[in-house]
mmCIF file as gemmi writes it, N, C-alpha and C atoms, coordinates in Angstrom:
data_model
loop_
_atom_site.group_PDB
_atom_site.id
_atom_site.type_symbol
_atom_site.label_atom_id
_atom_site.label_alt_id
_atom_site.label_comp_id
_atom_site.label_asym_id
_atom_site.label_entity_id
_atom_site.label_seq_id
_atom_site.pdbx_PDB_ins_code
_atom_site.Cartn_x
_atom_site.Cartn_y
_atom_site.Cartn_z
_atom_site.occupancy
_atom_site.B_iso_or_equiv
_atom_site.pdbx_formal_charge
_atom_site.auth_seq_id
_atom_site.auth_asym_id
_atom_site.pdbx_PDB_model_num
ATOM 1 N N . ASP Axp A 1 ? -0.804 -4.983 -5.455 1 0 ? 1 A 1
ATOM 2 C CA . ASP Axp A 1 ? -0.56 -5.011 -6.642 1 0 ? 1 A 1
ATOM 3 C C . ASP Axp A 1 ? -0.745 -3.748 -7.536 1 0 ? 1 A 1
ATOM 4 N N . MET Axp A 2 ? -2.167 -3.801 -7.702 1 0 ? 2 A 1
ATOM 5 C CA . MET Axp A 2 ? -2.718 -3.527 -9.083 1 0 ? 2 A 1
ATOM 6 C C . MET Axp A 2 ? -3.304 -2.139 -8.281 1 0 ? 2 A 1
ATOM 7 N N . LEU Axp A 3 ? -3.078 -1.457 -7.341 1 0 ? 3 A 1
ATOM 8 C CA . LEU Axp A 3 ? -2.475 0.193 -7.333 1 0 ? 3 A 1
ATOM 9 C C . LEU Axp A 3 ? -1.2 0.36 -7.229 1 0 ? 3 A 1
ATOM 10 N N . VAL Axp A 4 ? -0.163 -0.52 -6.971 1 0 ? 4 A 1
ATOM 11 C CA . VAL Axp A 4 ? 1.277 -0.255 -7.646 1 0 ? 4 A 1
ATOM 12 C C . VAL Axp A 4 ? 1.43 -0.124 -9.163 1 0 ? 4 A 1
ATOM 13 N N . ALA Axp A 5 ? 0.716 -0.978 -9.712 1 0 ? 5 A 1
ATOM 14 C CA . ALA Axp A 5 ? 0.505 -0.853 -11.167 1 0 ? 5 A 1
ATOM 15 C C . ALA Axp A 5 ? -0.273 0.173 -11.91 1 0 ? 5 A 1
ATOM 16 N N . ALA Axp A 6 ? -0.939 0.181 -11.027 1 0 ? 6 A 1
ATOM 17 C CA . ALA Axp A 6 ? -1.675 1.659 -11.983 1 0 ? 6 A 1
ATOM 18 C C . ALA Axp A 6 ? -1.209 3.233 -11.631 1 0 ? 6 A 1
ATOM 19 N N . GLY Axp A 7 ? 0.11 2.809 -10.597 1 0 ? 7 A 1
ATOM 20 C CA . GLY Axp A 7 ? 0.687 4.376 -10.199 1 0 ? 7 A 1
ATOM 21 C C . GLY Axp A 7 ? -0.085 5.126 -9.035 1 0 ? 7 A 1
ATOM 22 N N . VAL Axp A 8 ? -0.756 4.544 -8.411 1 0 ? 8 A 1
ATOM 23 C CA . VAL Axp A 8 ? -1.847 4.626 -6.989 1 0 ? 8 A 1
ATOM 24 C C . VAL Axp A 8 ? -0.416 4.264 -5.32 1 0 ? 8 A 1
ATOM 25 N N . PRO Axp A 9 ? -0.566 5.435 -4.926 1 0 ? 9 A 1
ATOM 26 C CA . PRO Axp A 9 ? 0.165 5.09 -3.68 1 0 ? 9 A 1
ATOM 27 C C . PRO Axp A 9 ? -0.523 4.119 -2.678 1 0 ? 9 A 1
ATOM 28 N N . PRO Axp A 10 ? 0.323 3.702 -2.418 1 0 ? 10 A 1
ATOM 29 C CA . PRO Axp A 10 ? -0.421 2.268 -1.786 1 0 ? 10 A 1
ATOM 30 C C . PRO Axp A 10 ? -1.303 3.012 -0.067 1 0 ? 10 A 1
ATOM 31 N N . VAL Axp A 11 ? -2.697 2.446 0.068 1 0 ? 11 A 1
ATOM 32 C CA . VAL Axp A 11 ? -3.206 2.686 1.291 1 0 ? 11 A 1
ATOM 33 C C . VAL Axp A 11 ? -2.817 2.582 2.527 1 0 ? 11 A 1
ATOM 34 N N . ASP Axp A 12 ? -2.844 3.377 3.481 1 0 ? 12 A 1
ATOM 35 C CA . ASP Axp A 12 ? -2.012 3.278 4.321 1 0 ? 12 A 1
ATOM 36 C C . ASP Axp A 12 ? -2.745 4.004 5.611 1 0 ? 12 A 1
ATOM 37 N N . LYS Axp A 13 ? -3.637 4.343 5.511 1 0 ? 13 A 1
ATOM 38 C CA . LYS Axp A 13 ? -4.784 4.851 6.825 1 0 ? 13 A 1
ATOM 39 C C . LYS Axp A 13 ? -6.419 4.296 6.245 1 0 ? 13 A 1
ATOM 40 N N . SER Axp A 14 ? -7.257 3.569 7.494 1 0 ? 14 A 1
ATOM 41 C CA . SER Axp A 14 ? -8.209 3.089 7.383 1 0 ? 14 A 1
ATOM 42 C C . SER Axp A 14 ? -9.072 4.061 8.835 1 0 ? 14 A 1
ATOM 43 N N . ILE Axp A 15 ? -10.203 3.91 8.509 1 0 ? 15 A 1
ATOM 44 C CA . ILE Axp A 15 ? -10.942 3.942 9.76 1 0 ? 15 A 1
ATOM 45 C C . ILE Axp A 15 ? -12.337 3.181 9.859 1 0 ? 15 A 1
ATOM 46 N N . PRO Axp A 16 ? -12.599 2.474 10.554 1 0 ? 16 A 1
ATOM 47 C CA . PRO Axp A 16 ? -13.672 1.831 11.494 1 0 ? 16 A 1
ATOM 48 C C . PRO Axp A 16 ? -14.851 1.558 10.52 1 0 ? 16 A 1
ATOM 49 N N . TYR Axp A 17 ? -14.878 0.308 10.046 1 0 ? 17 A 1
ATOM 50 C CA . TYR Axp A 17 ? -16.373 0.091 9.379 1 0 ? 17 A 1
ATOM 51 C C . TYR Axp A 17 ? -17.721 1.121 9.588 1 0 ? 17 A 1
ATOM 52 N N . GLY Axp A 18 ? -17.481 1.034 11.045 1 0 ? 18 A 1
ATOM 53 C CA . GLY Axp A 18 ? -19.225 1.286 11.519 1 0 ? 18 A 1
ATOM 54 C C . GLY Axp A 18 ? -18.922 3.24 10.97 1 0 ? 18 A 1
ATOM 55 N N . VAL Axp A 19 ? -17.736 3.48 11.172 1 0 ? 19 A 1
ATOM 56 C CA . VAL Axp A 19 ? -17.81 4.877 10.881 1 0 ? 19 A 1
ATOM 57 C C . VAL Axp A 19 ? -17.713 5.372 9.39 1 0 ? 19 A 1
ATOM 58 N N . ALA Axp A 20 ? -17.428 4.666 8.32 1 0 ? 20 A 1
ATOM 59 C CA . ALA Axp A 20 ? -17.32 4.751 7.21 1 0 ? 20 A 1
ATOM 60 C C . ALA Axp A 20 ? -19.079 4.515 6.564 1 0 ? 20 A 1
ATOM 61 N N . TYR Axp A 21 ? -19.77 3.514 7.742 1 0 ? 21 A 1
ATOM 62 C CA . TYR Axp A 21 ? -21.088 3.319 7.424 1 0 ? 21 A 1
ATOM 63 C C . TYR Axp A 21 ? -21.641 3.744 7.878 1 0 ? 21 A 1
ATOM 64 N N . ALA Axp A 22 ? -21.94 4.794 8.657 1 0 ? 22 A 1
ATOM 65 C CA . ALA Axp A 22 ? -22.16 5.781 9.277 1 0 ? 22 A 1
ATOM 66 C C . ALA Axp A 22 ? -22.066 7.274 8.248 1 0 ? 22 A 1
ATOM 67 N N . ALA Axp A 23 ? -21.334 7.3 8.039 1 0 ? 23 A 1
ATOM 68 C CA . ALA Axp A 23 ? -20.623 8.433 7.256 1 0 ? 23 A 1
ATOM 69 C C . ALA Axp A 23 ? -21.806 7.773 5.575 1 0 ? 23 A 1
ATOM 70 N N . GLY Axp A 24 ? -21.787 7.068 5.269 1 0 ? 24 A 1
ATOM 71 C CA . GLY Axp A 24 ? -22.206 6.796 4.062 1 0 ? 24 A 1
ATOM 72 C C . GLY Axp A 24 ? -23.95 7.405 3.9 1 0 ? 24 A 1
ATOM 73 N N . ALA Axp A 25 ? -24.28 6.706 5.305 1 0 ? 25 A 1
ATOM 74 C CA . ALA Axp A 25 ? -25.71 7.201 5.518 1 0 ? 25 A 1
ATOM 75 C C . ALA Axp A 25 ? -26.315 8.125 5.61 1 0 ? 25 A 1
ATOM 76 N N . VAL Axp A 26 ? -25.238 8.93 6.07 1 0 ? 26 A 1
ATOM 77 C CA . VAL Axp A 26 ? -25.626 10.585 6.464 1 0 ? 26 A 1
ATOM 78 C C . VAL Axp A 26 ? -25.519 11.238 4.8 1 0 ? 26 A 1
ATOM 79 N N . LEU Axp A 27 ? -24.149 10.836 3.982 1 0 ? 27 A 1
ATOM 80 C CA . LEU Axp A 27 ? -24.256 11.111 2.984 1 0 ? 27 A 1
ATOM 81 C C . LEU Axp A 27 ? -25.339 11.022 1.772 1 0 ? 27 A 1
ATOM 82 N N . GLU Axp A 28 ? -25.672 9.429 2.016 1 0 ? 28 A 1
ATOM 83 C CA . GLU Axp A 28 ? -26.654 9.45 1.374 1 0 ? 28 A 1
ATOM 84 C C . GLU Axp A 28 ? -28.241 9.982 1.38 1 0 ? 28 A 1
ATOM 85 N N . VAL Axp A 29 ? -28.8 9.992 2.741 1 0 ? 29 A 1
ATOM 86 C CA . VAL Axp A 29 ? -29.712 11.169 2.959 1 0 ? 29 A 1
ATOM 87 C C . VAL Axp A 29 ? -29.392 12.506 2.598 1 0 ? 29 A 1
ATOM 88 N N . ALA Axp A 30 ? -28.037 13.387 3.02 1 0 ? 30 A 1
ATOM 89 C CA . ALA Axp A 30 ? -27.615 14.558 2.375 1 0 ? 30 A 1
ATOM 90 C C . ALA Axp A 30 ? -28.126 14.79 0.558 1 0 ? 30 A 1
ATOM 91 N N . TRP Axp A 31 ? -27.567 14.24 0.081 1 0 ? 31 A 1
ATOM 92 C CA . TRP Axp A 31 ? -27.56 14.283 -1.657 1 0 ? 31 A 1
ATOM 93 C C . TRP Axp A 31 ? -28.799 14.121 -1.633 1 0 ? 31 A 1
ATOM 94 N N . ARG Axp A 32 ? -29.833 12.99 -1.6 1 0 ? 32 A 1
ATOM 95 C CA . ARG Axp A 32 ? -31.42 12.726 -1.529 1 0 ? 32 A 1
ATOM 96 C C . ARG Axp A 32 ? -32.016 14.078 -1.258 1 0 ? 32 A 1
ATOM 97 N N . ALA Axp A 33 ? -31.654 14.556 -0.029 1 0 ? 33 A 1
ATOM 98 C CA . ALA Axp A 33 ? -32.502 16.162 0.37 1 0 ? 33 A 1
ATOM 99 C C . ALA Axp A 33 ? -31.636 17.023 -0.099 1 0 ? 33 A 1
ATOM 100 N N . LEU Axp A 34 ? -30.503 17.434 -0.175 1 0 ? 34 A 1
ATOM 101 C CA . LEU Axp A 34 ? -29.881 18.227 -1.621 1 0 ? 34 A 1
ATOM 102 C C . LEU Axp A 34 ? -30.226 18.018 -2.832 1 0 ? 34 A 1
ATOM 103 N N . ARG Axp A 35 ? -30.375 16.757 -3.613 1 0 ? 35 A 1
ATOM 104 C CA . ARG Axp A 35 ? -31.222 16.777 -5.046 1 0 ? 35 A 1
ATOM 105 C C . ARG Axp A 35 ? -29.464 17.23 -5.298 1 0 ? 35 A 1
ATOM 106 N N . LEU Axp A 36 ? -28.786 16.851 -5.101 1 0 ? 36 A 1
ATOM 107 C CA . LEU Axp A 36 ? -27.16 16.659 -5.387 1 0 ? 36 A 1
ATOM 108 C C . LEU Axp A 36 ? -27.242 15.332 -6.963 1 0 ? 36 A 1
ATOM 109 N N . GLN Axp A 37 ? -26.538 15.98 -7.768 1 0 ? 37 A 1
ATOM 110 C CA . GLN Axp A 37 ? -26.225 15.226 -8.956 1 0 ? 37 A 1
ATOM 111 C C . GLN Axp A 37 ? -25.203 13.828 -8.406 1 0 ? 37 A 1
ATOM 112 N N . GLY Axp A 38 ? -25.32 13.2 -9.016 1 0 ? 38 A 1
ATOM 113 C CA . GLY Axp A 38 ? -24.39 11.851 -8.921 1 0 ? 38 A 1
ATOM 114 C C . GLY Axp A 38 ? -24.363 11.249 -7.373 1 0 ? 38 A 1
ATOM 115 N N . GLU Axp A 39 ? -23.554 10.394 -7.553 1 0 ? 39 A 1
ATOM 116 C CA . GLU Axp A 39 ? -23.483 9.598 -5.94 1 0 ? 39 A 1
ATOM 117 C C . GLU Axp A 39 ? -22.754 10.472 -5.158 1 0 ? 39 A 1
ATOM 118 N N . PRO Axp A 40 ? -23.222 10.312 -3.418 1 0 ? 40 A 1
ATOM 119 C CA . PRO Axp A 40 ? -22.227 10.529 -2.297 1 0 ? 40 A 1
ATOM 120 C C . PRO Axp A 40 ? -20.516 9.859 -2.478 1 0 ? 40 A 1
ATOM 121 N N . PRO Axp A 41 ? -19.828 10.3 -2.244 1 0 ? 41 A 1
ATOM 122 C CA . PRO Axp A 41 ? -18.331 10.178 -2.194 1 0 ? 41 A 1
ATOM 123 C C . PRO Axp A 41 ? -18.155 8.571 -1.001 1 0 ? 41 A 1
ATOM 124 N N . MET Axp A 42 ? -19.076 8.427 -0.303 1 0 ? 42 A 1
ATOM 125 C CA . MET Axp A 42 ? -19.133 7.688 -0.001 1 0 ? 42 A 1
ATOM 126 C C . MET Axp A 42 ? -20.905 6.935 0.315 1 0 ? 42 A 1
ATOM 127 N N . THR Axp A 43 ? -21.087 5.62 0.59 1 0 ? 43 A 1
ATOM 128 C CA . THR Axp A 43 ? -21.978 5.251 0.71 1 0 ? 43 A 1
ATOM 129 C C . THR Axp A 43 ? -21.822 3.868 1.607 1 0 ? 43 A 1
ATOM 130 N N . ARG Axp A 44 ? -23.267 3.668 1.955 1 0 ? 44 A 1
ATOM 131 C CA . ARG Axp A 44 ? -23.103 2.197 2.522 1 0 ? 44 A 1
ATOM 132 C C . ARG Axp A 44 ? -22.29 0.97 2.044 1 0 ? 44 A 1
ATOM 133 N N . PHE Axp A 45 ? -23.606 1.182 0.568 1 0 ? 45 A 1
ATOM 134 C CA . PHE Axp A 45 ? -22.911 -0.256 -0.208 1 0 ? 45 A 1
ATOM 135 C C . PHE Axp A 45 ? -20.77 -0.035 -0.29 1 0 ? 45 A 1
ATOM 136 N N . LEU Axp A 46 ? -20.613 1.318 -0.073 1 0 ? 46 A 1
ATOM 137 C CA . LEU Axp A 46 ? -18.989 1.591 -1.138 1 0 ? 46 A 1
ATOM 138 C C . LEU Axp A 46 ? -18.264 0.71 0.398 1 0 ? 46 A 1
ATOM 139 N N . ALA Axp A 47 ? -19.144 1.205 1.548 1 0 ? 47 A 1
ATOM 140 C CA . ALA Axp A 47 ? -18.33 0.636 2.781 1 0 ? 47 A 1
ATOM 141 C C . ALA Axp A 47 ? -18.155 -0.591 2.893 1 0 ? 47 A 1
ATOM 142 N N . GLU Axp A 48 ? -19.387 -1.22 2.82 1 0 ? 48 A 1
ATOM 143 C CA . GLU Axp A 48 ? -19.325 -2.128 2.516 1 0 ? 48 A 1
ATOM 144 C C . GLU Axp A 48 ? -18.312 -3.538 1.556 1 0 ? 48 A 1
ATOM 145 N N . GLN Axp A 49 ? -18.403 -2.87 0.857 1 0 ? 49 A 1
ATOM 146 C CA . GLN Axp A 49 ? -17.333 -3.6 -0.763 1 0 ? 49 A 1
ATOM 147 C C . GLN Axp A 49 ? -15.989 -2.997 -0.068 1 0 ? 49 A 1
ATOM 148 N N . LEU Axp A 50 ? -15.843 -2.189 0.373 1 0 ? 50 A 1
ATOM 149 C CA . LEU Axp A 50 ? -14.147 -1.689 0.828 1 0 ? 50 A 1
ATOM 150 C C . LEU Axp A 50 ? -13.937 -2.288 1.887 1 0 ? 50 A 1
ATOM 151 N N . SER Axp A 51 ? -14.335 -2.923 2.716 1 0 ? 51 A 1
ATOM 152 C CA . SER Axp A 51 ? -14.141 -3.601 3.923 1 0 ? 51 A 1
ATOM 153 C C . SER Axp A 51 ? -14.464 -4.449 3.487 1 0 ? 51 A 1
ATOM 154 N N . THR Axp A 52 ? -14.507 -5.396 2.48 1 0 ? 52 A 1
ATOM 155 C CA . THR Axp A 52 ? -14.759 -6.883 2.281 1 0 ? 52 A 1
ATOM 156 C C . THR Axp A 52 ? -13.744 -7.426 1.335 1 0 ? 52 A 1
ATOM 157 N N . PRO Axp A 53 ? -12.898 -8.184 1.838 1 0 ? 53 A 1
ATOM 158 C CA . PRO Axp A 53 ? -11.699 -9.072 0.656 1 0 ? 53 A 1
ATOM 159 C C . PRO Axp A 53 ? -12.589 -9.183 0.125 1 0 ? 53 A 1
ATOM 160 N N . HIS Axp A 54 ? -12.203 -9.41 -1.169 1 0 ? 54 A 1
ATOM 161 C CA . HIS Axp A 54 ? -12.99 -9.724 -2.885 1 0 ? 54 A 1
ATOM 162 C C . HIS Axp A 54 ? -12.102 -10.827 -3.753 1 0 ? 54 A 1
ATOM 163 N N . TRP Axp A 55 ? -11.841 -12.191 -3.29 1 0 ? 55 A 1
ATOM 164 C CA . TRP Axp A 55 ? -11.717 -13.435 -4.115 1 0 ? 55 A 1
ATOM 165 C C . TRP Axp A 55 ? -12.106 -13.326 -4.868 1 0 ? 55 A 1
ATOM 166 N N . TYR Axp A 56 ? -11.303 -14.159 -6.055 1 0 ? 56 A 1
ATOM 167 C CA . TYR Axp A 56 ? -12.484 -14.464 -7.25 1 0 ? 56 A 1
ATOM 168 C C . TYR Axp A 56 ? -11.5 -16.18 -7.89 1 0 ? 56 A 1
ATOM 169 N N . ASP Axp A 57 ? -12.572 -17.191 -7.861 1 0 ? 57 A 1
ATOM 170 C CA . ASP Axp A 57 ? -12.148 -18.412 -8.044 1 0 ? 57 A 1
ATOM 171 C C . ASP Axp A 57 ? -12.499 -18.738 -9.46 1 0 ? 57 A 1
ATOM 172 N N . ILE Axp A 58 ? -11.206 -19.386 -10.878 1 0 ? 58 A 1
ATOM 173 C CA . ILE Axp A 58 ? -12.177 -19.533 -11.946 1 0 ? 58 A 1
ATOM 174 C C . ILE Axp A 58 ? -11.969 -20.995 -11.778 1 0 ? 58 A 1
ATOM 175 N N . SER Axp A 59 ? -12.033 -21.855 -10.948 1 0 ? 59 A 1
ATOM 176 C CA . SER Axp A 59 ? -11.469 -23.022 -11.043 1 0 ? 59 A 1
ATOM 177 C C . SER Axp A 59 ? -13.516 -23.734 -11.698 1 0 ? 59 A 1
ATOM 178 N N . ALA Axp A 60 ? -14.741 -22.987 -11.296 1 0 ? 60 A 1
ATOM 179 C CA . ALA Axp A 60 ? -15.421 -23.894 -11.569 1 0 ? 60 A 1
ATOM 180 C C . ALA Axp A 60 ? -15.119 -23.587 -13.765 1 0 ? 60 A 1
ATOM 181 N N . ALA Axp A 61 ? -15.079 -22.382 -13.796 1 0 ? 61 A 1
ATOM 182 C CA . ALA Axp A 61 ? -15.205 -22.176 -15.125 1 0 ? 61 A 1
ATOM 183 C C . ALA Axp A 61 ? -14.155 -22.945 -15.976 1 0 ? 61 A 1
ATOM 184 N N . ARG Axp A 62 ? -12.8 -23.017 -15.432 1 0 ? 62 A 1
ATOM 185 C CA . ARG Axp A 62 ? -11.829 -24.23 -15.822 1 0 ? 62 A 1
ATOM 186 C C . ARG Axp A 62 ? -12.444 -25.5 -16.16 1 0 ? 62 A 1
ATOM 187 N N . ARG Axp A 63 ? -13.02 -26.153 -14.382 1 0 ? 63 A 1
ATOM 188 C CA . ARG Axp A 63 ? -13.807 -27.529 -15.022 1 0 ? 63 A 1
ATOM 189 C C . ARG Axp A 63 ? -15.106 -27.732 -16.02 1 0 ? 63 A 1
ATOM 190 N N . ASP Axp A 64 ? -15.925 -26.375 -15.837 1 0 ? 64 A 1
ATOM 191 C CA . ASP Axp A 64 ? -17.326 -26.443 -16.3 1 0 ? 64 A 1
ATOM 192 C C . ASP Axp A 64 ? -17.029 -26.568 -18.054 1 0 ? 64 A 1
ATOM 193 N N . LEU Axp A 65 ? -16.26 -25.346 -18.248 1 0 ? 65 A 1
ATOM 194 C CA . LEU Axp A 65 ? -16.399 -24.924 -19.425 1 0 ? 65 A 1
ATOM 195 C C . LEU Axp A 65 ? -15.12 -24.416 -20.196 1 0 ? 65 A 1
ATOM 196 N N . GLY Axp A 66 ? -14.174 -25.164 -19.606 1 0 ? 66 A 1
ATOM 197 C CA . GLY Axp A 66 ? -12.56 -25.672 -20.213 1 0 ? 66 A 1
ATOM 198 C C . GLY Axp A 66 ? -11.83 -24.123 -20.009 1 0 ? 66 A 1
ATOM 199 N N . TYR Axp A 67 ? -12.364 -22.891 -19.194 1 0 ? 67 A 1
ATOM 200 C CA . TYR Axp A 67 ? -11.648 -22.045 -19.771 1 0 ? 67 A 1
ATOM 201 C C . TYR Axp A 67 ? -10.193 -21.646 -19.086 1 0 ? 67 A 1
ATOM 202 N N . ALA Axp A 68 ? -9.618 -20.83 -19.525 1 0 ? 68 A 1
ATOM 203 C CA . ALA Axp A 68 ? -8.044 -21.145 -19.536 1 0 ? 68 A 1
ATOM 204 C C . ALA Axp A 68 ? -8.179 -19.224 -19.645 1 0 ? 68 A 1
ATOM 205 N N . PRO Axp A 69 ? -7.452 -18.436 -18.868 1 0 ? 69 A 1
ATOM 206 C CA . PRO Axp A 69 ? -7.192 -16.668 -19.28 1 0 ? 69 A 1
ATOM 207 C C . PRO Axp A 69 ? -6.465 -16.889 -20.617 1 0 ? 69 A 1
ATOM 208 N N . GLN Axp A 70 ? -6.737 -16.061 -20.763 1 0 ? 70 A 1
ATOM 209 C CA . GLN Axp A 70 ? -5.3 -15.609 -22.103 1 0 ? 70 A 1
ATOM 210 C C . GLN Axp A 70 ? -4.399 -14.758 -21.737 1 0 ? 70 A 1
ATOM 211 N N . VAL Axp A 71 ? -4.324 -14.197 -20.927 1 0 ? 71 A 1
ATOM 212 C CA . VAL Axp A 71 ? -3.52 -13.019 -20.067 1 0 ? 71 A 1
ATOM 213 C C . VAL Axp A 71 ? -3.13 -13.567 -18.673 1 0 ? 71 A 1
ATOM 214 N N . SER Axp A 72 ? -2.078 -13.298 -17.905 1 0 ? 72 A 1
ATOM 215 C CA . SER Axp A 72 ? -1.645 -13.818 -16.579 1 0 ? 72 A 1
ATOM 216 C C . SER Axp A 72 ? -2.041 -12.598 -15.636 1 0 ? 72 A 1
ATOM 217 N N . TYR Axp A 73 ? -2.087 -12.665 -14.648 1 0 ? 73 A 1
ATOM 218 C CA . TYR Axp A 73 ? -1.915 -12.048 -13.443 1 0 ? 73 A 1
ATOM 219 C C . TYR Axp A 73 ? -1.146 -11.209 -13.838 1 0 ? 73 A 1
ATOM 220 N N . ALA Axp A 74 ? 0.386 -11.68 -13.769 1 0 ? 74 A 1
ATOM 221 C CA . ALA Axp A 74 ? 1.513 -10.572 -13.991 1 0 ? 74 A 1
ATOM 222 C C . ALA Axp A 74 ? 1.352 -10.172 -15.199 1 0 ? 74 A 1
ATOM 223 N N . GLU Axp A 75 ? 1.355 -10.63 -16.197 1 0 ? 75 A 1
ATOM 224 C CA . GLU Axp A 75 ? 0.77 -9.989 -17.562 1 0 ? 75 A 1
ATOM 225 C C . GLU Axp A 75 ? 0.23 -8.551 -17.56 1 0 ? 75 A 1
ATOM 226 N N . GLY Axp A 76 ? -1.72 -9.102 -16.598 1 0 ? 76 A 1
ATOM 227 C CA . GLY Axp A 76 ? -2.169 -8.082 -16.549 1 0 ? 76 A 1
ATOM 228 C C . GLY Axp A 76 ? -1.659 -6.984 -16.033 1 0 ? 76 A 1
ATOM 229 N N . MET Axp A 77 ? -0.92 -7.332 -14.67 1 0 ? 77 A 1
ATOM 230 C CA . MET Axp A 77 ? -0.476 -5.732 -14.396 1 0 ? 77 A 1
ATOM 231 C C . MET Axp A 77 ? 0.355 -4.979 -14.753 1 0 ? 77 A 1
ATOM 232 N N . ARG Axp A 78 ? 0.821 -5.767 -15.732 1 0 ? 78 A 1
ATOM 233 C CA . ARG Axp A 78 ? 2.382 -5.126 -16.705 1 0 ? 78 A 1
ATOM 234 C C . ARG Axp A 78 ? 1.277 -4.312 -18.014 1 0 ? 78 A 1
ATOM 235 N N . ARG Axp A 79 ? 0.116 -4.896 -18.235 1 0 ? 79 A 1
ATOM 236 C CA . ARG Axp A 79 ? -0.545 -4.27 -19.194 1 0 ? 79 A 1
ATOM 237 C C . ARG Axp A 79 ? -0.885 -2.894 -18.346 1 0 ? 79 A 1
ATOM 238 N N . LEU Axp A 80 ? -1.603 -3.036 -17.492 1 0 ? 80 A 1
ATOM 239 C CA . LEU Axp A 80 ? -1.941 -2.11 -16.8 1 0 ? 80 A 1
ATOM 240 C C . LEU Axp A 80 ? -1.374 -0.884 -16.338 1 0 ? 80 A 1
ATOM 241 N N . GLN Axp A 81 ? -0.456 -1.323 -15.958 1 0 ? 81 A 1
ATOM 242 C CA . GLN Axp A 81 ? 0.643 -0.642 -15.692 1 0 ? 81 A 1
ATOM 243 C C . GLN Axp A 81 ? 1.38 0.478 -17.381 1 0 ? 81 A 1
ATOM 244 N N . ARG Axp A 82 ? 1.185 -0.219 -18.276 1 0 ? 82 A 1
ATOM 245 C CA . ARG Axp A 82 ? 2.034 0.913 -19.133 1 0 ? 82 A 1
ATOM 246 C C . ARG Axp A 82 ? 0.428 1.27 -19.811 1 0 ? 82 A 1
ATOM 247 N N . TRP Axp A 83 ? -0.644 0.91 -19.229 1 0 ? 83 A 1
ATOM 248 C CA . TRP Axp A 83 ? -2.204 1.851 -19.75 1 0 ? 83 A 1
ATOM 249 C C . TRP Axp A 83 ? -1.922 2.944 -18.999 1 0 ? 83 A 1
ATOM 250 N N . VAL Axp A 84 ? -1.707 2.657 -17.53 1 0 ? 84 A 1
ATOM 251 C CA . VAL Axp A 84 ? -1.643 3.767 -17.073 1 0 ? 84 A 1
ATOM 252 C C . VAL Axp A 84 ? -0.765 5.151 -17.79 1 0 ? 84 A 1
ATOM 253 N N . ALA Axp A 85 ? 0.41 4.519 -17.807 1 0 ? 85 A 1
ATOM 254 C CA . ALA Axp A 85 ? 1.536 5.225 -18.18 1 0 ? 85 A 1
ATOM 255 C C . ALA Axp A 85 ? 1.124 6.477 -19.586 1 0 ? 85 A 1
ATOM 256 N N . GLY Axp A 86 ? 0.066 5.668 -20.67 1 0 ? 86 A 1
ATOM 257 C CA . GLY Axp A 86 ? 0.34 6.006 -21.402 1 0 ? 86 A 1
ATOM 258 C C . GLY Axp A 86 ? -0.991 7.316 -21.46 1 0 ? 86 A 1
ATOM 259 N N . GLN Axp A 87 ? -1.711 7.346 -20.357 1 0 ? 87 A 1
ATOM 260 C CA . GLN Axp A 87 ? -2.755 7.906 -20.002 1 0 ? 87 A 1
ATOM 261 C C . GLN Axp A 87 ? -2.652 9.189 -19.001 1 0 ? 87 A 1
ATOM 262 N N . GLY Axp A 88 ? -0.883 9.349 -18.867 1 0 ? 88 A 1
ATOM 263 C CA . GLY Axp A 88 ? -0.67 10.71 -18.111 1 0 ? 88 A 1
ATOM 264 C C . GLY Axp A 88 ? -0.974 10.947 -16.862 1 0 ? 88 A 1
ATOM 265 N N . THR Axp A 89 ? -1.086 9.599 -16.285 1 0 ? 89 A 1
ATOM 266 C CA . THR Axp A 89 ? -0.777 9.798 -15.082 1 0 ? 89 A 1
ATOM 267 C C . THR Axp A 89 ? -0.385 9.311 -14.132 1 0 ? 89 A 1
């Protein structure tokens, strides 16, 4: 949903987690050894994050704090789509 709203093509390829993690380790060492600026395009942390589903549950915030989102998920995706369109991407 978010990729579509952002105008980004869906991801249809993947590599095994172990390969991504190993690539991250190698790139981290190379970046340090060569004193390259910024972060490498793949890190061990990024491999872990990309291979792990992330789900967020706001029920405790609703229950304990009385929180209610001001924008629905669907409206948020529409706003993202409009924002991206305004950025010229």
